[in-house]
C-alpha positions in Angstrom: -63.5 -54.1 81.5 -64.1 -56.8 79.0 -63.7 -60.5 79.4 -60.9 -61.2 81.9 -57.5 -60.7 80.4 -58.9 -58.5 77.6 -56.5 -55.7 76.9 -58.7 -53.6 74.6 -56.4 -54.2 71.7 -57.2 -57.7 70.7 -54.5 -59.2 73.0 -53.6 -62.8 73.6 -56.0 -63.5 76.5 -57.8 -66.8 76.5 -61.6 -66.6 77.0 -63.7 -69.5 78.3 -67.4 -70.0 78.8 -67.1 -69.2 82.5 -64.5 -66.5 82.3 -66.6 -63.3 82.1 -66.0 -60.0 83.7 -68.7 -58.2 85.8 -68.6 -55.1 83.7 -70.4 -54.5 80.5 -68.5 -54.7 77.2 -69.1 -54.6 73.5 -67.2 -56.4 70.7 -67.6 -55.6 67.1 -67.0 -59.0 65.5 -66.5 -59.7 61.8 -68.1 -63.0 60.9 -66.3 -63.4 57.6 -67.6 -63.9 54.1 -70.4 -66.3 54.5 -69.4 -69.7 55.9 -69.6 -70.0 59.7 -66.2 -71.7 59.9 -64.4 -68.6 58.5 -64.9 -66.5 61.6 -61.7 -65.8 63.6 -60.9 -67.8 66.7 -61.2 -64.7 68.8 -64.6 -63.8 67.3 -66.0 -67.3 68.1 -64.7 -67.2 71.7 -66.5 -63.9 72.3 -69.6 -65.0 70.6 -69.8 -68.1 72.8 -69.7 -66.0 76.0 -71.8 -63.0 75.0 -75.0 -62.2 76.9 -76.4 -60.4 73.8 -75.8 -60.9 70.1 -76.8 -58.1 67.7 -76.8 -59.7 64.3 -76.6 -58.3 60.8 -78.5 -59.6 57.8 -75.3 -60.8 56.1 -73.7 -62.3 59.2 -73.2 -66.1 59.1 -76.5 -67.2 60.7 -75.2 -70.7 61.4 -73.0 -69.1 64.1 -76.1 -68.5 66.2 -75.9 -72.2 67.1 -72.7 -71.3 69.0 -74.4 -68.8 71.3 -75.3 -69.5 74.9 -78.9 -70.9 75.2 -79.9 -67.9 77.3 -78.3 -65.2 75.1 -80.5 -62.5 73.8 -80.6 -62.4 70.0 -81.3 -59.0 68.4 -81.9 -59.1 64.7 -80.6 -55.9 63.2 -81.5 -57.2 59.8 -80.4 -54.2 57.7 -81.5 -54.8 54.1 -81.0 -52.5 51.0 -84.5 -51.2 51.0 -85.7 -51.9 54.6 -84.3 -52.1 58.1 -85.3 -54.0 61.2 -83.3 -51.4 63.1 -81.9 -48.1 62.0 -78.2 -47.4 62.7 -79.1 -45.1 65.5 -81.3 -47.8 67.0 -78.5 -50.4 66.7 -76.1 -48.0 68.5 -78.7 -47.5 71.2 -79.0 -51.2 71.7 -75.3 -51.7 72.1 -75.0 -48.9 74.6 -78.1 -49.9 76.6 -77.1 -53.5 77.0 -73.5 -52.6 77.7 -74.6 -50.2 80.4 -76.6 -52.9 82.0 -73.3 -54.8 82.6 -73.9 -57.3 79.8 -71.4 -58.6 77.3 -72.5 -57.7 73.8 -71.3 -59.1 70.4 -72.2 -57.1 67.4 -71.9 -59.8 64.7 -71.4 -58.6 61.2 -70.6 -60.2 57.9 -67.1 -59.6 56.5 -65.1 -57.1 58.4 -66.7 -54.5 60.7 -64.6 -51.6 59.3 -65.0 -52.3 55.6 -68.3 -50.6 54.7 -69.7 -52.2 57.8 -70.4 -49.0 59.7 -68.3 -50.4 62.6 -66.6 -47.0 63.1 -69.9 -45.4 63.9 -70.8 -48.1 66.4 -67.3 -47.9 68.0 -67.7 -44.1 68.3 -71.1 -44.6 69.9 -69.6 -46.9 72.5 -66.7 -44.6 73.1 -69.1 -41.7 73.7 -70.9 -43.8 76.3 -67.7 -44.8 78.0 -68.1 -48.5 77.1 -65.1 -50.7 76.4 -65.4 -51.8 72.7 -63.1 -54.4 71.2 -62.7 -54.6 67.4 -62.4 -58.2 66.2 -61.4 -58.0 62.5 -63.1 -60.4 60.1 -62.1 -61.8 56.7 -63.5 -59.1 54.4 -65.7 -60.2 51.6 -63.9 -57.8 49.3 -60.9 -60.2 49.2 -62.3 -63.5 50.4 -65.3 -63.8 48.1 -63.2 -63.4 44.9 -60.7 -65.8 46.4 -63.4 -68.4 47.1 -64.4 -68.0 43.4 -60.8 -68.6 42.3 -60.0 -64.9 41.6 -56.9 -63.3 43.3 -57.4 -59.6 43.6 -53.7 -59.0 42.9 -51.3 -61.1 40.8 -47.7 -60.6 39.8 -47.4 -59.5 36.2 -51.1 -58.4 36.0 -51.7 -55.8 38.7 -50.0 -54.5 41.8 -53.0 -52.6 43.2 -56.6 -53.1 44.1 -59.2 -50.6 45.0 -62.3 -51.4 47.1 -65.2 -49.1 46.6 -68.9 -48.9 47.6 -71.4 -49.2 44.7 -74.2 -48.0 46.9 -74.2 -44.7 45.2 -74.4 -44.7 41.3 -71.2 -43.2 39.8 -73.2 -40.6 37.9 -74.9 -39.4 41.1 -73.5 -36.0 42.4 -73.3 -37.6 45.9 -70.7 -40.1 44.8 -67.3 -39.5 46.5 -65.5 -42.2 44.5 -62.9 -41.0 42.0 -64.3 -43.0 39.1 -62.1 -41.2 36.6 -59.0 -42.4 38.4 -60.4 -45.9 38.6 -61.3 -46.0 34.9 -57.9 -44.9 33.7 -55.8 -46.9 36.1 -54.6 -50.5 35.6 -55.6 -51.9 39.0 -58.3 -54.3 40.1 -61.6 -52.8 41.2 -63.7 -54.5 43.7 -67.2 -53.1 44.2 -69.3 -54.0 47.2 -73.1 -53.3 47.4 -73.1 -52.5 43.6 -75.4 -55.0 42.0 -78.3 -52.6 41.7 -76.1 -50.1 40.0 -74.1 -52.6 37.9 -75.2 -51.2 34.5 -74.4 -47.7 35.6 -71.0 -48.6 37.1 -69.8 -50.6 34.1 -71.1 -47.9 31.7 -69.5 -45.1 33.5 -66.1 -46.9 33.7 -66.2 -47.5 29.9 -67.2 -43.9 29.3 -64.4 -42.6 31.5 -61.7 -44.7 29.8 -61.7 -48.4 31.0 -61.8 -50.8 28.1 -65.2 -52.3 27.3 -63.5 -55.7 27.0 -62.1 -55.6 30.6 -62.8 -59.0 32.2 -65.5 -58.7 34.9 -67.0 -61.2 37.4 -69.9 -60.9 39.7 -70.1 -63.4 42.7 -73.4 -63.8 44.4 -73.6 -65.2 47.9 -69.9 -65.9 48.0 -68.8 -68.5 50.6 -72.2 -70.1 50.9 -73.8 -73.1 49.1 -75.7 -70.6 47.0 -72.5 -69.1 45.5 -73.0 -68.2 41.9 -70.4 -66.7 39.6 -71.1 -64.8 36.4 -68.2 -63.6 34.2 -68.1 -61.4 31.2 -66.8 -58.0 30.2 -67.7 -54.5 31.2 -69.7 -54.3 28.0 -72.0 -57.3 28.8 -71.7 -58.1 32.5 -74.9 -56.3 33.4 -77.0 -58.1 30.8 -75.4 -61.5 31.8 -76.3 -60.9 35.4 -79.8 -59.9 34.6 -80.2 -63.1 32.6 -78.8 -65.1 35.5 -81.1 -63.5 38.0 -78.2 -62.2 40.1 -79.2 -60.1 43.1 -77.6 -58.8 46.3 -75.4 -59.8 48.1 -72.8 -59.9 45.5 -69.2 -58.8 44.9 -68.1 -57.3 41.6 -64.5 -57.8 40.4 -63.2 -55.8 37.5 -59.8 -56.4 35.9 -57.5 -58.9 34.3 -57.3 -61.0 37.4 -60.7 -62.4 36.5 -59.1 -64.3 33.7 -57.2 -66.4 36.2 -60.4 -68.1 37.5 -60.5 -70.7 34.7 -56.8 -71.5 35.2 -56.8 -71.7 39.0 -60.0 -73.7 39.4 -61.9 -74.0 42.7 -62.7 -76.9 45.0 
């Protein structure tokens, strides 16, 4: 059982601070793209009643102020070159606390199922026989470009968008992304976790057929007061980002939609 009225499928049940079930449960909650007020209503309700919060590095940390004063906070803190907890350890925490009869919120940035390893955590809960609710979040792949004034699709420019992980360099034999198809297609490409490989990604796309003059934007810390946007082309974006000191986290947007930023403007 989850919180009373919970149907396991993100139903319409109302949850209050005193309306908690006696059984343990886990909810994988997407915190959205940076700002604390972009979490879903459902996610915030569960966060407020949870006994335990297991928090990612990129989750909106201001949301911890909404937690119960007696809630246990577990900092998963996964960073590109270091981890507070490994994925196996995170899975073990979710299962352990749930089996103790506690309500657990696994708070992530963006959406749990978009490069968030939420599927692995949901499978770990299922194997342990624990109820696990998935609470979608606003994925940074779409929201961060939007917050920077860049729609990932636009009538007359592109009818498709591809979201890929840049964690593995395109030239690496372990890459499963079809970079040839991306390079020769007309659609928008959104790359997450790709700043460290930006020079390789842009170079490979040009080598495989995408125009060197293709408009490109890199958005650092989207949805936060530190948001920084660097624009250029595939030919020069890596150099521009180096000069601007851009580091992770950042979202890369490649395609003609980037040209709309100047016309749309942002608040």
